[in-house]
BARO-803189 format. One line per field, with one value per residue (C-alpha): x, y negated, z; residue in one letter; residue number from 1. Coordinates in steps of 0.02 Angstrom, whole numbers, plus 50000, padded with zeros to 5 digits. Each point is the difference from the previous one (the first is absolute). Last residue first. Layout:
N
X [X_...]
Y [Y_...]
Z [Z_...]
rest [A_...]
nr [NUM_...]
REM end
This chain:
271
X [49249_50052_50187_49979_49901_50133_50135_49904_49979_50189_50031_49881_50072_50176_49944_49917_50155_50104_49894_50008_50191_50005_49901_50114_50161_49938_49965_50174_50078_49902_50062_50180_50025_50187_50017_50123_49969_49814_49927_50124_49988_49812_49988_50123_49894_49837_50054_50080_49993_49932_50037_50115_50089_50027_49970_50185_49993_50113_50083_49849_49882_50105_50042_49820_49884_49874_49850_50069_50026_49825_49925_50100_49940_49815_50001_50079_49865_49869_50077_49991_49812_49979_50082_49845_49904_50149_50013_49827_49912_50147_50128_49878_49941_50180_50039_49842_49849_49921_49959_50178_50070_49902_50070_50173_49975_49942_50140_50127_49966_50019_50141_50129_49925_50029_50183_50015_49916_50135_50150_49925_49962_50174_50069_49880_50036_50175_49978_49825_50058_50145_49880_49870_50127_50059_49823_49944_50126_50147_50130_49927_50091_50111_50167_49930_49918_50163_50101_49874_49988_50189_49982_49842_50073_50082_49849_49890_50087_49982_49881_49863_50129_50062_49816_49973_50165_49950_49827_50076_50127_49863_49912_50160_49932_49812_49854_49843_49873_50091_50125_49871_49874_50135_50042_49819_49964_50169_49952_49834_50073_50142_49891_49875_50136_50096_49843_49932_50161_50032_49825_49988_50165_49977_49826_50056_50145_49880_49872_50134_50072_49830_49972_49842_49986_50168_49996_49839_50086_50147_49889_49897_50070_50024_50043_50093_50068_50021_50172_50066_50184_49961_50099_49854_49917_50054_49937_49830_49964_49857_50105_50134_49877_49930_50178_50033_49839_50060_50171_49915_49878_50124_50076_49829_49923_50144_49989_49814_50019_50124_49907_49838_50070_50132_49867_49908_50165_50042_49827_50021_50167_49940_49854]
Y [49000_50057_49989_49826_49941_50069_49910_49840_50019_50026_49845_49899_50065_49956_49824_49980_50063_49882_49851_50045_50014_49829_49922_50080_49955_49819_49989_50066_49869_49862_50060_50021_49826_50024_49889_50110_50167_50011_49875_50034_50188_49995_49895_50112_50153_49914_49952_49839_49991_49823_49948_49856_50070_50118_50148_50045_50025_50145_50043_49986_50075_50156_50023_49988_50133_50067_49946_50086_50166_49997_49962_50142_50128_49947_49991_50173_50069_49915_50082_50171_49977_49941_50156_50109_49854_49966_50179_50033_49842_49887_50133_50100_49840_49945_50168_49993_50103_50122_50153_50067_49839_50023_50176_49934_49872_50134_50117_49871_50058_49855_50034_49951_49827_49978_50039_49876_49873_50010_49995_49854_49907_50027_49928_49850_49934_49933_49920_49937_49914_49925_49937_49930_49889_49900_50000_49914_49860_49924_50055_50066_49872_50119_49946_49984_50172_50077_49929_50060_50172_50017_49971_50098_50160_50069_49946_50125_50154_50142_50139_49950_49988_50175_50067_49920_50068_50177_49982_49935_50142_50131_49930_49991_50088_50000_50099_49894_50013_49960_49874_49914_49988_49935_49859_49946_50008_49914_49853_49980_50032_49872_49866_50012_49999_49852_49894_50053_49967_49832_49939_50074_49925_49831_49976_50042_49875_49863_50044_49994_49833_49920_49952_50014_50190_50037_49847_50062_50168_49915_49890_50149_49985_50128_49933_50133_50074_50190_50079_49856_49947_49814_49996_49959_49882_49830_50037_50059_50182_50098_50049_50068_50113_50062_50040_50089_50099_50054_50049_50102_50087_50113_50079_50004_50091_50125_50028_50030_50118_50106_49993_50074_50145_50030_50022_50128_50091_50000_50072_50133_50052_49997_50117]
Z [48023_50173_49962_49929_50150_50115_49904_50006_50188_50015_49898_50106_50162_49941_49955_50169_50089_49896_50047_50185_49989_49915_50143_50131_49905_49981_50184_50035_49885_50093_50167_49938_49922_50000_49847_49908_50086_50033_49876_49863_50013_50009_49841_49908_50047_49958_49828_49942_49808_49976_50178_49951_49853_50083_50108_50017_49808_49951_50165_50114_49875_49973_50187_50063_49931_50122_49897_49847_50090_50073_49828_49922_50129_49991_49809_49990_50112_49891_49849_50086_50034_49819_49919_49983_49923_49886_49933_49931_49938_49956_49957_49893_49920_49961_49923_49893_50053_49880_50108_49965_50070_50161_50016_49975_50135_50124_49945_50060_50178_50127_50125_49870_49995_50186_49981_49856_50118_50130_49883_49899_50157_50062_49840_49994_50174_49968_49831_50043_50159_49900_49865_50121_50090_49848_49933_50159_49966_50096_49873_49837_49892_49897_50083_50175_49985_49941_50143_50133_49917_50018_50187_50024_49929_50159_50101_49909_50072_49872_50052_49880_49860_50040_49994_49830_49935_50054_49921_49837_50000_50020_49846_49897_49847_49977_50063_50034_50135_50161_49929_49888_50142_50115_49878_49983_50187_50040_49888_50089_50171_49981_49920_50141_50134_49928_49980_50169_50094_49918_50040_50174_50054_49910_50069_50176_49986_49940_50136_50134_49946_49969_50179_50105_50003_50075_50114_50080_50028_50085_50111_50065_50173_50137_50176_50100_49841_49992_50008_50107_49989_49977_49838_49883_50126_49935_49822_50061_50018_49918_49849_50118_50086_49831_49947_50163_49978_49827_50068_50142_49884_49908_50155_50088_49853_49991_50193_49995_49848_50102_50167_49929_49896_50133_50133_49894_49967_50183_50041_49868_50078_50181_49965]
rest [T_V_R_V_R_Q_R_T_W_L_L_L_A_A_L_L_M_I_I_A_F_F_V_V_V_V_A_S_A_Y_G_V_N_Y_F_A_F_A_Q_L_Y_L_F_I_N_I_T_E_S_A_Q_G_P_G_G_Q_T_I_V_Y_I_T_D_F_A_K_L_A_D_I_T_R_I_I_L_A_V_V_I_F_P_L_L_L_P_L_T_V_H_R_F_A_Q_W_P_T_A_G_D_V_Q_A_A_Q_E_M_E_W_P_I_E_R_F_F_A_S_L_T_W_I_S_L_P_L_T_F_S_L_Y_P_I_V_L_G_L_W_T_D_Y_L_G_V_A_R_W_I_D_F_L_P_G_V_L_S_I_T_P_F_M_A_I_A_L_A_V_S_L_I_L_K_K_G_P_F_D_L_R_A_I_A_Y_A_A_L_T_A_L_V_V_S_L_V_T_A_V_L_S_I_G_I_S_N_R_L_A_S_T_F_L_D_T_R_F_V_T_R_Y_N_H_W_T_P_A_S_P_W_F_R_G_D_N_I_R_D_G_G_K_L_S_L_S_V_L_W_L_L_P_V_A_T_W_A_V_I_L_V_P_G_V_I_R_G_V_A_V_R_R_P_A_K_M]
nr [271_270_269_268_267_266_265_264_263_262_261_260_259_258_257_256_255_254_253_252_251_250_249_248_247_246_245_244_243_242_241_240_239_238_237_236_235_234_233_232_231_230_229_228_227_226_225_224_223_222_221_220_219_218_217_216_215_214_213_212_211_210_209_208_207_206_205_204_203_202_201_200_199_198_197_196_195_194_193_192_191_190_189_188_187_186_185_184_183_182_181_180_179_178_177_176_175_174_173_172_171_170_169_168_167_166_165_164_163_162_161_160_159_158_157_156_155_154_153_152_151_150_149_148_147_146_145_144_143_142_141_140_139_138_137_136_135_134_133_132_131_130_129_128_127_126_125_124_123_122_121_120_119_118_117_116_115_114_113_112_111_110_109_108_107_106_105_104_103_102_101_100_99_98_97_96_95_94_93_92_91_90_89_88_87_86_85_84_83_82_81_80_79_78_77_76_75_74_73_72_71_70_69_68_67_66_65_64_63_62_61_60_59_58_57_56_55_54_53_52_51_50_49_48_47_46_45_44_43_42_41_40_39_38_37_36_35_34_33_32_31_30_29_28_27_26_25_24_23_22_21_20_19_18_17_16_15_14_13_12_11_10_9_8_7_6_5_4_3_2_1]
REM end
């Protein structure tokens, strides 16, 4: 009886410890966001006199909304382009037999593993020479270049899970290759495409080094994303309370976005 009881206790204590381990930093951020500027270093885990000043500042200024708009806009453009192009490329790799197919997948995986920061310096010089410095396009192209290979690798594996005989049967019944892909394969692939969208969107929203080196958020705040904005507020201006409030608000927005994407994936699977 002791062994099952220990297992039952472990199943309860383990998740509680994991939740506590991950929740403490979030609670600390919430605590900092509720402190005034003169109480940041008061040594208290929870503020003795909570204030909503930092949150009011977040929604009353255009700095946060501009950074949020840039983050979501650049991420969505890069993610949608990446998934659309990866879907077409993965379909060709999974369905067609041509020389060098395995080499393409190997190179794609190698590019995905390559550290992006090592190419940012040369990319900075190239972008200044061709006029893409401090532009959305100058950020979308690097995102696309580094996210496309892994998307191709992932979606090609998903395509191989869908029997090709279903498309061939549709073509025997008179459908064109595009009609067979559109009405047979694509509906089965949609849940996997949504998964790829979720992963790529999260990766794009987390990006910092590429933006910081290429544009540093300029000119003005034209290409300043949330990550750059947070870095400047917390470490350049030492506005810790305000930066913590921005993190809490942005975290809530990301949770809503993730819930929306997961709900969309569930709806796609049901239909």
